[in-house]
FITORVEX-255511 format. One record per residue: residue in one letter; x, y, z of N, C-alpha, C in turn. Coordinates in steps of 0.05 Angstrom, whole numbers, plus 5000, padded with zeros to 4 digits. Example, Ala and Ser with C-alpha at 12.3 -4.5 7.8 and 13.67 -1.06 7.14 Angstrom:
REM residues 2
a526448865156524649105156526449345156s525749555142527349795143525850015157
***
This chain:
REM residues 551
x591078596293591378596322592778856331x592378926356593379176366596279136375x598179126357600979076363602679316357x601479536347603179766340604179906365x602579906386603380046411601979906434x602979946457601779836481599980026494x597979926509596080086524597680246544x596880506548598080666568596080786587x596780786613595280926633596181216634x594581386647595481656652597581656674x599181866675601281886696600081866724x597782006728596482006754595681716762x594581566743593681296750595981116758x598181136744600580976751601681056778x601781316783602781406809600981306832x598381316827596481226848596780926853x597180766831597580476834600080426850x602280566843604780526858604580606887x603280836892602980926919601280736935x599180626922597480436936598980176943x600580086924602079836930604279876951x605980076947608180116966607180236993x605080396992603880497017602680277033x601180097019600079867033602179687045x604279637029606479467038607879587062x608279847062609479987084607779967110x605179997107603379977130603479687141x603679487123603979217132606479177149x608679297140611179267154611079397182x609379607185609179737211607879557232x606279367222604879187240606779007256x609178957244611078787258613478937269x613379207267615679357276615879347307x618279307316618779297345620279547354x619679627379620979867390624079827391x624879587399627679527401628279277384x629279307360629779087342632378957350x632478687350634978537355636378477329x638978427331640378357306639378097295x638777907312637777647302635077687288x633377847300630777907287631078047261x632978237259633378397235634578227213x636278027220637677867200636177617192x635077467212633777207205631177167220x629877387229627277367243627377177267x629677167280629977007304629976707300x630576617275630676337268627976187272x625776337272623276207278620976257258x621676307233619576347212617976087208x615376107208613675867206613375767177x611875557175611475427149610175607128x607875727134606475887115608076127105x609076287124610676517117613276437102x614476217111616976137099616576047070x614475887065613975787038613276027019x611676217030610876447014613376617007x615076657027617376827023619376697003x619676437006621476286988620476306959x617876266955616776276929616876556917x616076756932616077026922618877126916x620877046932623577136927624677006902x624076756897625076606873623876716848x621376816850620076936826620777236825x622377316807623177596804622277696777x622877946771621878076747622777916722x625277816723626377666700624777416695x623577296716622077046713619777086693x618477316695616277376677617177376648x619177536642619977576615621477346603x623277226620624776996610623076746606x621076706623619276476620617676506594x616576746589615076796565616876776540x619276876542621176856519621776566513x622176406534622676116531620375976516x617976046524615575936510615476016481x616176266476616076376449618176256431x620676226441622876126425622875826422x622175676443622475386443619875236442x617675376441615075236438614075096462x612874856458611374726480613174646503x615674596499617374516522618774746535x618574986523619975216534619175286563x616575326568615875396596616675186616x616674936608617474716626620374736633x622074796613624874816617625575046635x624075256634624675486652623575446680x620975366681619675336707620475096723x620774856710621274606724623974606736x626074686721628774676732629174866755x627975106752628175296774626775196799x624475066796623074946819624674726831x625974566814627574336825629874436842x630974666836633174766852632274856880x629774946882628775006909628674756925x627774536913627674286926630474176933x632274226915635074126917636474236942x635974486949637574616970636774516998x634374407002633574367029635174147044x636073927031637573737047640273847056x641474017039643974147047643474367067x641174497064640374697084640074577112x639074327113638874197139641674147151x643574097134646374057144647474327154x646874547139647774807148646674877176x644074817180642774877205643774697228x644474447221645474267241648274357251x649874457233652574547240652474817254x650774997245650675267256647775347261x646475237282643675287288643075587292x645075747301644576027306645976197285x646476087261647776237240645876427226x647076607210645576807195646276807165x648776727160649776717132651376467128x651476377103653276147097656176227101x656776487097659476587101660376547129x658676587149659376537177660276247181x658776067169659375787172662175727159x662575837135665075787121667375927136x666876157149668976287165669776107188x667775987201668375807223669875557214x669375477189670575237178673375287166x673675507153676175557138677675817146x676176027153677476277158676576497139x677876727140676876967126676976947096x679076827084679376847055677076697041x676376457050674076307038671476457043x671176557067668776707074668376947056x670577097051670377337035669777277006x670577046996669776966969666776946967x665476826987662576806988661277086991x662377247009661277507014661377686988x663677686975663977846951662077756929x661877496925660077396904657277466910x656477456936653777526943653177826941x655077986948654778276945654378346915x656078236898655878286869653178186859x652377936866649877826857647477986865x647378066891645078206901644878486889x647178626885647078886872646178866843x646978656829646078616802643078566802x642178396820639378336822637678586827x638678756845637379016851637079176825x639379196810639379346785637279236766x637178976763635378846745632478916752x631878886778629078936787628279226785x630079406792629479696789629179766760x630979646743630779696714628179606703x627279366712624679256703622379446711x622579556735620479736744620379986727x622780096721622880336705621880286677x622580056665621679986638618679946637x617579816658614679776659613080036661x614080216678612780476681612880636655x615280626642615580786617613880676594x613380406595611880286573608880326577x607980316602605080326608604080606616x605880806615604981076623606781276609x605981536610607781746599610181806617x610281696641612481746659615081646648x617281766657619981686647620881426660x622881306648624181066659625381136687x626781366689628081436714626081476736x623681576730621581606750620781346762x620281146744619580886753621680756771x624180786763626480686779626480806807x626181066808626281206834624081126852x621581106842619281036859619580746870x620480566852620880286861623080266882x625280406878627480396897626680506925x625480746925624680866950622480706964x620680596947618480436959619480186973x621280036960622379796972623979856997x625680066995627280147018625580217042x623380357037621780467059620780247078x619780027067618779817085620879627095x622979587079625079397087626779517109x627179777109628879907129627779887157x625179847160623979847186624679597203x624379367191624879117206626578917191x627878997170629778827156628478577145x629678347152628778087140625878027149x625078097173622378037182620378187165x620978427158619178587140619078457112x621378357103621478227076619777987076x619977817097618377567098615377627100x614777817117611977877122610577997097x611978177084610778287059610878097036x612777907036612877697015610277537015x609277487039606777327041604477477027x604177727032602077887019602577906989x605077936981605677966953605177706938x605777476951605277226938602277166934x600677236954597777206952596777366928x597877616925597077776902598077646876x600577546876601677416852599977186843x599177016861597676786854594876856845x593577036860590877116853590677246826x592577426821592477566795593377386772x595377216778596277026757594076836749x592576736769590376556763588176686746x587876946748585877086733586977156705x589377266704590477386679591077176658x592376956666593276756646590876636631x588876536645586476436631585076656615x585076896626583677116613584877176585x587577166584588877206558588176976539x588276736549587676506532584876516520x582876576536580176586526579576836510x580977056516580577296500581677266472x583677106468584777066441583376846426x581276726438579676526424579376256438x580776216460580475966475582575756466x582475536480584475316474584375216445x581975236433581775136405583575296386x583575566390585275736373588275676377x588975626403591775566409592575296397x590875096399591474836388591774856358x589974996345590175036316592875176308x593675356325596075506319598675356323x598475116335600874956339602074876312x600474876291601574806265603475016254x603275256266605075476257607875446269x608275256288610775216301612675046284x615175076288617174896275616974616288x618174426276618174156287619474146314x621674296318622974306344621174436365x619774646357617974776376615574596383x614674426365612474246371613374006388x615873946389616873716402617273766432x615773626449615973656478618673586488x620073406474622773316482624873426464x624573676456626373816438629173826449x631073716434633973726442634974016441x634074166422634874446420634074606445x631574566454630674696478632174606502x632874346503634374246527637174366528x638574356506641374436507641774736506x639874886494640075176493638875306518x636775186529635275316551635375146577x634474896575634074736598636674666614x638574556600641074466613642674706625x643174916609644675146621643175266645x640575286643638975396665639075216689x638974956685639074766707641774796722x643974816707646574856719646775116734x645675326721645875596733644375626759x641875516760640375556784641275376807x642675156800643974996821646075166835x647675306820649675486832648275706848x646075806838644676026851643575926878x642575676879641375566903643375546925x645875476919647975446939649275706946x649775876925651476106929649976366938x647376376935645976636939644976666968x645576886980644876937008641876957012x640377056992637477076995636176807001x637476586990636476316994637376217021x639976227026641076117051640076277075x639476527071638376687094635676567103x634076477084631576347092631976077105x634075937096634675687109635375727139x636775947145637475997173635076117188x633176237174630876367187628576187193x628075987176625775817179626175627203x623975577217623975377239625175117228x627175007241628574777231626774547225x624674507241622774287237620974327213x620974567201619174637179620574667153x623274617152624774677128623774497104x623474237109622774057087620074137075x618074167092615374227083615274497069x616874687079616974957068618074947039x620274807035621574807009620074636989x618774416998617174256979614774426969x613474566987611274736980612174966961x614375086967615375306950616075196922x617074946921617674826895615274806877x613074716888610574686873609474956866x609475146885608475416879609875556857x612575546858614175676838613675556810x613675286809613275156783610575236771x608475236787605775296776605675576765x606675766780606476046771608176106747x610676016747612576086726611875936700x611175686702610375536678607875666666x606075756683603675896673604376146658x606276306669607176546655608476486629x610076266628611276186603609276116581x606976026590604875956570603876196554x604176436566603476676551605276706526x607776646529609576656506608876446485x608076206494607176006476604676086461x602876216475600376316463601076516441x602976686446603776896427604876776401x606576576404607776456380605776296364x603776166377601876016362599976186345x599476436354597676606338599276806321x601976776321603576936302604177216310x604077286336604777556345607777596344x608577826333611377906333611878096356x614078046372614678226394614978516385x613678696399613878986393616779076393x617579216372620279326370622379106370x621578856365623478626366624478556394x623278676415624178636442622478426456x623678196463622277976475620978056502x622078246515620978336541618278466538x617578536514614878656509612678446506x613378186505611477986498609077976518x609677966544607477946563605878206564x607178446567605478686566603878716540x605078626518603778636492601278456491x601478216500599178036501597078136519x597878236543595878336562594478576551x595978766540594679016530593078966505x593778766489592378706465589578586470x589478406490587078246494585378316518x586478466537585078496562584078776568x582078796585580979056594582979196612x582879466612584779616629584979536658x582779436669582779336697584779106700x584778926680586678696681589478796676x589778996659592479106655593579226681x591879366696592679476722593479246741x591979026740592678796757595378686749x595778666723598378576713600678756722x600279006722602279206731602979146760x600979106777601479046805602878776808x602178586790603378326791606378346787x607278496767610178516761611578686783x610278906792611479066813611778906838x609778736844609978566868612178366866x612578246843614678046840617378166842x617878386829620478506830621078626858x618978726872619478836898620078616918x618878386916619378166935622278076933x623378076909626177996905628078226913x627278476907628978706914629278726944x627078696959627378716988628978487000x628878256987630578026996633478086991x634078216968636878296963637878496983x636178696990636978887011637578747037x635778567045636178417070638678247069x639178127046641577957043644078127045x644178357032646478527032646978637061x644878717075645278817102646278597120x645278357117646178137134649078057129x649878067104652678007097654578217110x653778467108655478677119655478667150x653178597161652978577190654578347202x654078107190655277867201658077807190x658277797163660777717151662977927152x662178177148664178387147664678507175x662578607187662978727214663378517235x661478327237661578137259663977957259x664977867236667177677235669777797227x669878047219672478167211673078427225x671378627222671878887234671978867264x669978737276669778717305671178467316x672878357300674078097307675678107334x677078327339678778337362677378467386x674978557383673578687405670778567408x669178697424666378597428664678697404x662978517396660978587375658778747388x658278987378656279167390653679147373x651479037385648979017370647979277358x648279497372647379757362648979837337x651579797338653279857315652579677292x652079417298651379227277648779307263x646779397279644279487267644679737249x646379907258647080147242648380067216x650179877217651479777193649379657174x647479507185645479377168643679587154x642679777169640879977157642380157138x644880227145646480387127647080247101x647579987102647979827078645579837060x643179817071640779827055640480087040x641180307053640980567041642980597018x645480517024647580537004646980356980x646080106986645479916964643280016947x641180126959638980236943639880466925x641580646936642580866920644280756897x645980556902647580446881645880306860x643780156869641980026850640480236833x639680456845638280666829640080796809x642580846817644480976799645080796775x645780546780646480366759644080306741x641680276753639280226737638580456719x638980706729638380936713640180966688x642580846689644380846666643680636645x641780456652640980236634643480076625x645180016644647679876637647079596627x648879496610648879216601650079046623x648478886637649478746660650178456653x650078376627650478106620653177996628x655278156624658078066631658278016661x657178196677657278166706655677926715x653377876703651877636709653377386703x654877386681656477156673658577096694x659977306703662077266723660877166750x658677286758657577196784656576906782x655276846759654376566756656676366756x658876446743661176266743662376236771x662476456786663476456813661876266831x659176286828657476106844657775816835x658075776809658475496799660975376810x663175536811665675436821665675396852x663675516865663475506894661975256903x660175146887658274946895659674706909x661474566895662774336906664474396931x666174606930667774676954665974726979x663774866975661974926998660774667009x659574496991658274257001660374067013x662674037000664673857010665673957038x665774227041666774337067664974267090x662374227085660574167108660073877112x661273707095660973417099663673267102x665773377090668373237089670373397105x671473267126673273417144676073457133x676673367109679373397097679673647081x677473787074677674027057679174247072x681074367060682674577072681974847060x682775057074682275337065683675377038x686175267035687575297009686075146987x684974916993683474766973681074916964x679675046983677175196977677875426959x679675596967680275846952681475776924x683375586923684675526897682575396878x680775236889678775106872676975316859x676075516875674275716864675675886844x678175966849679676146831680275996804x681175746805681775606781679175546765x677075466779674575416766673575666751x673775906764672976156751674676226727x677276186729679076256707678576076683x678175816687677675636665674975686652x673075766669670375836658670776076639x672276276647672576506629673976436603x675876256604677276166580675276056560x673375886570671375766552669275966544x668076096564665776266558666376496539x668776606541669576826524671476746502x671876476500673576356479676276496477x677576516500680276646501682276476487x681676216484683276036468681475916447x682375836424680675696404679675436416x677175406419675975156430675674956408x677874846400677974646378679974436385x679874206372681873996375682273906403x684773886411685473786438684473966460x684474226455683474416475680574376481x678974336460676174286463675674026478x677273816471676973566484677673586514x679773736521680473786549678173906565x676974106553674774236568672274066568x671873896548669573716548669873506570x672373416575672873226597672373356624x673373606627672773756652669673796655x668373856633665473896634663973636641x665073406632663973146639664073096669x666373176680666673156709664573336723x664273576712662373766723659473656722x658773536699656073416697655673186717x657773026721657672806741657372926769x658673146774658573276801655673376806x654473506786651773606789649773376796x649873156780648172936785648772796812x651372766817652172636842651272786867x651573056866650873216889647773206894x646273216873643373206876642472936888x643572716878642872456888643872426917x646272516922647472506949645672646969x644672886962642973036980640572886990x639372736972636872596979637172306986x639272166975639471876979642071796993x643871976999646271897014648771876997x650971847011653671856999654171626978x653571386986654271156968652671166942x650071216944648371226920649171476904x649871696917650671936903653271896887x655171756899657671696885657271506862x655471316866654771136844653471276821x651671456827650371616806652371796791x654271906807656272076794658071916776x658771666784660471506767659071426741x656471356743654971286719654771536701x654171766713653872006697656572076684x658772036697661372106686661971926661x661371676663661871496640660071576617x657571636622655771716601656571976588x657372166605658272426595660772396578x662672236586665072206570664572076543x662571896543661771766518660371966499x658472106510656772266492657472566489x659072666508659572956507662073026491x664072846490666472906475665972936445x666773156435666273216407663473346402x661973366424659173466421658673726437x659673736462659073966479660274226469x662374206453663574456442661674616425x659474496417657374646402655774826420x655874786446654174926465656075056486x657075296479659175416495658275496523x655775586526654775676552654675436571x653675216561653474966578656274856583x657974856563660774756566662274926587x661975186586663375356605662375316634x659675296637658575266664659474996676x659374786661660174526671663174516677x664774666661667574676666668174796693x666675006701667075126727666674916750x664474756747663974546766666174336767x666974236743668874026742671674106752x672574336743675274436750675374476780x673374616792673474676821673374416837x671874216828671773966842674373816842x675673796819678273656817680373786834x680574056832682574206848681974176878x679474196886678774186914679573906926x678973696911679573426921682573376922x683973446901686873396900688373556922x687773816924689173986944688473896972x685973816977685173727003686673467011x686973276992688273026998691273067002x692373286991695273346996695773457024x693673557037693973657064693473447085x693573527110693173337132691073427151x689073587142687073697160684873487166x684073477191681773317199680073487218x678273637206676773847221674673727239x674373847262672273777281669873947277x667773837265665373997258663974117282x664374007305663074117330664074407335x666374477325667474747329665774957316x664374887294662775087280660575197298x659175017312656975097330658075287352x660575247361661675417382662475687370x663175697345664175947333662076117320x659676007316657476157303655176187322x654476427330652376467349650976737343x648776787358647477047356649277257369x648677517363650377737372649077907394x646677837401645178017419645877957448x647278147461647878127490649177867498x650977767481652377527487655377587485x657077457502659977487500660877377473x663177467465664377367440664877067441x664276937419664976647417667676627405x669076397408671776367397671776427367x673776587359674076657330676576527319x676676507293679076407280680176617261
***
């Protein structure tokens, strides 16, 4: 088999493909450009995104460059259950966010960021925790996507890694700068159509080019017993459970998701997120199947790099036309997420930093706000290009951001449903949850004996919180608390003495459990009884309106 090297296009062909993609996307964005853009339109498309555009944008944003490689890696490492563990849990988190998104919209119908809502609820310190975590997360995401573009260009052409990074960065900035979030949503629709059309062609094409389903079924005998087991415990504890916990935090903490919650027509949120759930699962599980195909026929990743699996399979079995389609597929996926990150960063700086802090004592000026937003996009793109060109190891930063979002989940949700949560409870819960996460994740203390038992108890609370919140979102408070109680008992029985074997999962659940315990205890020690009607008064659009009461 042709595994010594990957197929390469000429430099001219790759440049033409990139120019065609980004040039076409830029022309699409011009169709919706307005002579006088409003801040509301730039940040959340005027709160009126429809069902089709919303579902497409949500799906395209959730599928990023890492989805391709991680889904295939999961299929290769964990066998038949691998693609399910990557695709299904990610899809479930899209579904999970919508009931809480409905609450966000109910409290702040004219909001733009979750940080605005938290600012109206608690004040600046809690809001800035959200803003900082989102700025870090979006910058890291930009780096990942620009890095993926550079790597893909360098693998499939004689062009350098840095050239690919530069073209992707400038291309994404060019169309996002025109109309902000509206441009992101509009182009997401076209990018998703391309994603689905090309995915539907490429995945079956690889399967039949390697010999069809019969060859794949015969190759299942080459898998280990764990890889053949659809209910593999190894796959669940190493891949499924940690990913489930991580994307739950991502769904609540990431501005690219909450921005769409504030942008979509309120009456269309449920239908939009249910559709996006199905779309994401279908595409990503399908991509994961390519990794499963590779392991069944005994392909070894080129240079030992798992990220080469999908390009390797495509270039080994398919015609150059299909390889070109694959190239567009990956560029489209990473661009749809990168433009969402730029829109999210600009909205955070416009609303959370300028609107709620810098302009706090004076009038918010829409023109200045727009300048802040566009300036943020340019600076963020430059930063993403610089860091991506260095090929930095971003694992440690991802770990910290993931922990921060995990520690935020309960305080955020409790803050919008429970009037007793205080600003002190919110900030102390997040800080302590993050610190204890670091102790476990980096094993700053020996995780043995009583120390391990202590963290397993915290993690048991965290597991109960995850289950309880999910059930609460769909079935209400009483059933949610009942589910959490049952989950806590089961976790205490089965996790003590066991979870210490899985440090990633133990650390993530510790962040949830610790932040929840601290948030509840500190809140009950205070005497706050917040009036949720104040949030609607304090959060509004900024276009030609007088200042609303600030805190």
